[in-house]
C-alpha positions in Angstrom: -126.9 -81.4 -70.4 -125.5 -81.0 -66.9 -121.9 -81.3 -68.3 -122.6 -78.6 -70.9 -124.0 -76.3 -68.2 -120.9 -77.0 -66.1 -118.6 -76.1 -69.0 -120.6 -72.9 -69.7 -120.6 -71.9 -66.0 -116.8 -72.6 -65.8 -116.2 -70.5 -68.9 -118.2 -67.6 -67.4 -116.2 -67.8 -64.3 -112.9 -67.6 -66.2 -114.3 -64.7 -68.2 -115.1 -62.9 -65.0 -111.6 -63.6 -63.7 -110.1 -62.2 -66.9 -112.1 -59.0 -66.7 -111.2 -58.7 -63.1 -107.5 -59.0 -63.8 -107.8 -56.6 -66.7 -109.5 -54.0 -64.5 -106.9 -54.5 -61.9 -104.1 -53.9 -64.4 -105.7 -50.7 -65.5 -106.1 -49.6 -61.9 -102.4 -50.3 -61.2 -101.3 -48.1 -64.1 -103.5 -45.2 -63.0 -102.4 -45.6 -59.3 -100.0 -43.2 -57.6 -96.3 -43.9 -58.0 -94.5 -45.2 -54.9 -91.5 -42.9 -54.4 -88.9 -45.6 -53.6 -90.3 -48.1 -56.1 -91.6 -46.2 -59.2 -91.7 -49.3 -61.4 -93.6 -51.5 -59.0 -97.0 -50.5 -60.2 -96.0 -51.3 -63.8 -94.7 -54.7 -62.7 -98.0 -55.4 -61.0 -99.9 -54.3 -64.1 -97.8 -56.6 -66.2 -98.6 -59.5 -64.0 -102.3 -58.6 -64.0 -102.3 -58.4 -67.8 -100.6 -61.8 -68.0 -103.2 -63.4 -65.7 -106.0 -61.8 -67.7 -104.5 -63.2 -70.9 -104.3 -66.7 -69.4 -107.9 -66.5 -68.3 -109.0 -65.4 -71.8 -107.1 -68.3 -73.3 -109.0 -70.7 -71.1 -112.2 -69.2 -72.5 -110.8 -69.3 -76.0 -111.1 -65.6 -76.3 -108.0 -65.4 -78.5 -108.2 -61.8 -79.6 -108.7 -60.6 -76.0 -105.8 -62.7 -74.8 -103.6 -61.4 -77.5 -104.5 -57.8 -76.6 -103.6 -58.4 -72.9 -100.3 -60.0 -73.8 -99.5 -57.1 -76.1 -100.2 -54.6 -73.3 -97.9 -56.5 -71.0 -95.2 -56.4 -73.7 -95.6 -52.6 -74.2 -95.1 -52.1 -70.5 -92.0 -54.1 -70.4 -90.6 -52.2 -73.4 -91.2 -48.9 -71.5 -89.5 -50.4 -68.5 -86.4 -51.2 -70.6 -86.8 -55.0 -70.4 -86.7 -56.2 -74.0 -86.3 -59.9 -73.2 -89.5 -60.0 -71.1 -91.3 -57.9 -73.7 -90.2 -60.4 -76.4 -91.7 -63.2 -74.3 -95.0 -61.5 -74.0 -95.0 -60.6 -77.7 -94.3 -64.2 -78.5 -97.3 -65.3 -76.3 -99.4 -62.7 -78.1 -98.5 -64.2 -81.5 -99.3 -67.7 -80.2 -102.8 -66.7 -79.3 -103.4 -64.4 -82.4 -102.5 -67.2 -84.8 -105.8 -68.8 -83.8 -107.7 -66.0 -85.4 -105.4 -63.9 -87.6 -102.1 -65.4 -88.7 -101.0 -62.2 -90.5 -101.1 -60.2 -87.2 -99.4 -63.1 -85.4 -96.5 -62.7 -87.8 -96.2 -59.1 -86.8 -96.0 -60.0 -83.1 -93.4 -62.6 -83.9 -91.3 -60.1 -85.8 -91.5 -57.7 -82.9 -90.4 -60.5 -80.5 -87.4 -61.3 -82.8 -86.4 -57.6 -83.0 -86.5 -57.3 -79.2 -84.5 -60.5 -78.7 -81.8 -59.3 -81.1 -81.5 -56.1 -79.0 -80.3 -58.2 -76.1 -78.2 -60.7 -78.1 -80.6 -63.6 -77.8 -80.0 -64.7 -81.3 -80.6 -68.4 -80.7 -84.1 -67.7 -79.4 -84.7 -65.3 -82.3 -83.6 -68.0 -84.7 -86.1 -70.4 -83.1 -89.0 -68.0 -83.7 -87.7 -67.1 -87.2 -87.7 -70.8 -88.1 -91.2 -71.1 -86.8 -92.2 -68.4 -89.3 -90.3 -70.2 -92.0 -92.3 -73.4 -91.3 -95.5 -71.5 -91.6 -94.6 -70.3 -95.0 -93.4 -73.8 -95.9 -96.8 -75.3 -94.9 -98.5 -72.6 -96.9 -96.4 -73.6 -99.9 -95.0 -70.1 -100.2 -91.5 -71.5 -100.8 -89.9 -68.2 -101.9 -90.7 -66.6 -98.6 -89.9 -69.8 -96.7 -86.4 -69.8 -98.2 -85.8 -66.2 -97.1 -87.1 -67.0 -93.6 -85.0 -70.1 -93.2 -81.9 -68.2 -94.4 -82.6 -65.5 -91.8 -83.1 -68.1 -89.1 -79.7 -69.6 -90.1 -78.0 -66.2 -89.7 -79.6 -65.8 -86.2 -78.5 -69.2 -85.1 -75.0 -68.5 -86.4 -74.9 -65.3 -84.3 -75.3 -67.5 -81.2 -72.7 -70.0 -82.5 -75.4 -72.7 -82.9 -73.8 -74.2 -86.0 -75.9 -77.4 -86.3 -79.2 -75.4 -86.1 -77.9 -72.9 -88.6 -77.0 -75.7 -91.0 -80.4 -77.4 -90.6 -82.0 -74.1 -91.8 -79.6 -73.8 -94.7 -80.4 -77.3 -95.8 -84.1 -76.4 -95.9 -83.1 -73.5 -98.2 -81.2 -75.8 -100.4 -84.0 -78.4 -100.5 -86.5 -75.9 -101.9 -84.0 -74.0 -104.1 -83.3 -77.3 -105.8 -87.0 -77.9 -106.4 -87.3 -74.4 -107.8 -84.4 -75.1 -110.2 -81.9 -72.8 -108.4 -79.5 -75.6 -108.8 -76.1 -73.9 -108.4 -77.1 -71.9 -105.2 -78.6 -75.1 -103.7 -75.5 -77.1 -104.6 -73.2 -74.6 -102.9 -75.2 -74.9 -99.7 -74.9 -78.7 -99.7 -71.2 -78.5 -100.4 -70.6 -76.0 -97.6 -72.6 -77.9 -95.1 -71.1 -81.2 -96.1 -67.5 -79.9 -95.7 -68.5 -78.5 -92.3 -69.8 -81.9 -91.3 -66.3 -83.3 -91.7 -65.1 -81.1 -88.8 -67.0 -83.2 -86.2 -67.0 -86.9 -85.5 -70.7 -86.6 -84.7 -71.7 -85.3 -88.2 -69.0 -86.5 -90.6 -71.0 -89.5 -91.6 -73.7 -87.1 -93.0 -71.1 -85.5 -95.3 -71.5 -88.0 -98.1 -75.3 -87.5 -98.3 -74.7 -83.8 -98.7 -72.0 -84.3 -101.3 -74.4 -86.6 -103.2 -77.1 -84.0 -103.2 -74.6 -81.3 -104.3 -73.6 -83.5 -107.2 -77.2 -84.3 -108.3 -77.9 -80.6 -108.3 -74.9 -79.9 -110.6 -76.0 -82.8 -112.8 -79.6 -81.4 -113.0 -78.2 -78.0 -114.0 -77.0 -79.4 -117.3 -73.7 -80.3 -119.0 -72.4 -76.7 -118.7 -72.1 -77.4 -114.9 -70.2 -80.6 -115.1 -66.8 -79.0 -114.9 -67.9 -77.3 -111.6 -69.0 -80.7 -110.4 -65.6 -82.2 -111.2 -63.9 -79.5 -109.2 -66.3 -80.1 -106.3 -65.6 -83.8 -106.3 -61.9 -83.1 -106.1 -62.5 -80.8 -103.1 -64.7 -83.5 -101.5 -62.0 -86.1 -102.0 -59.4 -83.8 -100.5 -61.6 -83.2 -97.5 -62.5 -86.8 -97.1 -60.0 -89.3 -98.6 -62.5 -92.2 -98.3 -65.1 -90.4 -100.4 -63.2 -91.3 -103.6 -64.1 -95.0 -103.0 -67.7 -94.4 -101.8 -70.8 -95.4 -103.7 -71.9 -91.8 -103.8 -68.8 -90.6 -105.6 -68.7 -93.5 -108.1 -72.4 -93.0 -108.8 -71.9 -89.3 -109.6 -68.8 -90.0 -111.8 -70.7 -92.7 -113.7 -73.7 -90.4 -114.2 -71.4 -87.8 -115.8 -70.0 -90.5 -118.2 -73.5 -91.6 -119.1 -74.7 -88.1 -119.9 -72.3 -88.0 -122.9 -73.4 -91.4 -124.2 -77.1 -90.5 -124.2 -78.0 -94.0 -123.3 -81.3 -93.7 -121.4 -81.5 -97.4 -120.6 -78.1 -97.5 -119.1 -78.9 -94.5 -117.0 -82.1 -96.1 -115.7 -80.3 -99.3 -114.8 -77.6 -97.4 -112.9 -80.1 -95.4 -110.9 -82.1 -98.6 -110.1 -79.0 -100.5 -108.9 -77.9 -97.6 -106.7 -81.4 -97.2 -105.2 -81.4 -100.8 -104.3 -78.4 -100.3 -102.1 -78.8 -96.7 -100.9 -82.4 -95.5 -101.0 -83.0 -92.3 -103.0 -85.8 -90.1 -101.7 -88.3 -88.2 -103.8 -86.1 -85.1 -103.9 -83.1 -87.0 -105.3 -85.4 -88.7 -107.9 -86.6 -85.3 -108.9 -83.0 -84.2 -109.6 -82.4 -87.4 -111.5 -85.5 -86.8 -113.5 -84.1 -83.5 -114.6 -81.0 -85.4 -115.8 -83.1 -88.0 -117.5 -84.9 -85.3 -119.5 -81.5 -83.9 -120.6 -80.3 -87.4 -121.7 -83.6 -88.0 -123.5 -83.3 -84.6 -125.2 -79.7 -85.3 -126.2 -80.8 -88.7 -127.6 -83.7 -87.2 -129.5 -81.4 -84.5 -130.9 -79.0 -87.2 -132.1 -81.9 -89.0 -133.6 -83.1 -85.9 -135.4 -79.5 -85.2 -136.6 -79.2 -88.7 -137.8 -82.5 -88.5 -139.6 -81.6 -85.2 -141.2 -78.3 -86.7 -142.3 -80.1 -89.7 -143.8 -82.5 -87.4 -145.6 -79.7 -85.2 -146.9 -77.8 -88.3 -148.2 -81.0 -89.6 -149.8 -81.7 -86.2 -151.4 -78.1 -86.0 -152.7 -78.4 -89.6 -154.1 -81.7 -88.8 -155.7 -80.3 -85.6 -157.2 -77.3 -87.6 -158.6 -79.7 -90.1 -160.1 -81.8 -87.4 -161.7 -78.6 -85.8 -163.0 -77.6 -89.1 -164.6 -81.0 -89.7 -166.1 -80.9 -86.1 -167.5 -77.4 -86.6 -168.8 -78.5 -89.8 -170.6 -81.6 -88.1 -172.0 -79.4 -85.3 -173.4 -76.9 -87.8 -174.8 -79.7 -89.6 -176.7 -81.1 -86.3 -177.9 -77.7 -85.2 -179.2 -77.2 -88.6 -180.9 -80.5 -88.3 -182.7 -79.7 -84.8 -183.8 -76.3 -85.9 -185.1 -78.0 -88.8 -187.0 -80.4 -86.4 -188.7 -77.6 -84.2 -189.8 -75.7 -87.2 -191.2 -78.5 -87.9 -193.6 
């Protein structure tokens, strides 16, 4: 009980501090301007709003904390300090997400806009990626793809290639699951080729090339020619790729697609997975191919059955024709015998 009273008392103290700082900020704004330092009162007000927001956060008064940060951001915008304003807008978003995520997104977007004004594209990309992750966790994958792509562009604007590629790979991952196979494949191909430019990332290239190939395979036979051209590009960029397990795996898969042998396909995937583990995303792409092979096999079976039925029908028609011809011949013979009498 004593502990609970202590917490309650402590909360009340912080709440009083927050209200004190808030009143102090408002007094600073209403105070007279110092001739030689016209902005000093606004700087003091900003600091007071910041302290009020921090005190409100201790009390878990998220809305009040957000409002205080937002006022600090507005002051910094008026002072022509977009970077500081973006920092406060970001803090406002962090507190608002506790009570209203939709409003938090608005604050984050304001922060991103302010950061872009001063060329802080890397920081803008980090915030944009945070928004993308929110949509991803909410399973709004269409919006997540757009947000990751925008984050990639921001990172690229700050020459942060690796971070940009990570966002693009997120786009490709979800585009593949949403059956946007060709667009996703192009991303994996582009990122894979870029990996070859650095000794630190070149060993990741084969993984990206494999995923690119699986996407083209999942897209259906009409995309196989594009895959063949891509494989040639990959071999040109990385001479060792031609002898890699990933390349041989993709080439064998293309050959198997024409044979419609579902058992051979399953064995090939199983053997590759034993050596190089295939994650659930890769298996999803392979399942798309399995469905295509099964459909092709079923179509061949239907065509074979139809052909068998056609041959049987023709044979039965010929047999009926022979029987009818014999019947007519007997009838004609009887008629001729009657006339002979």
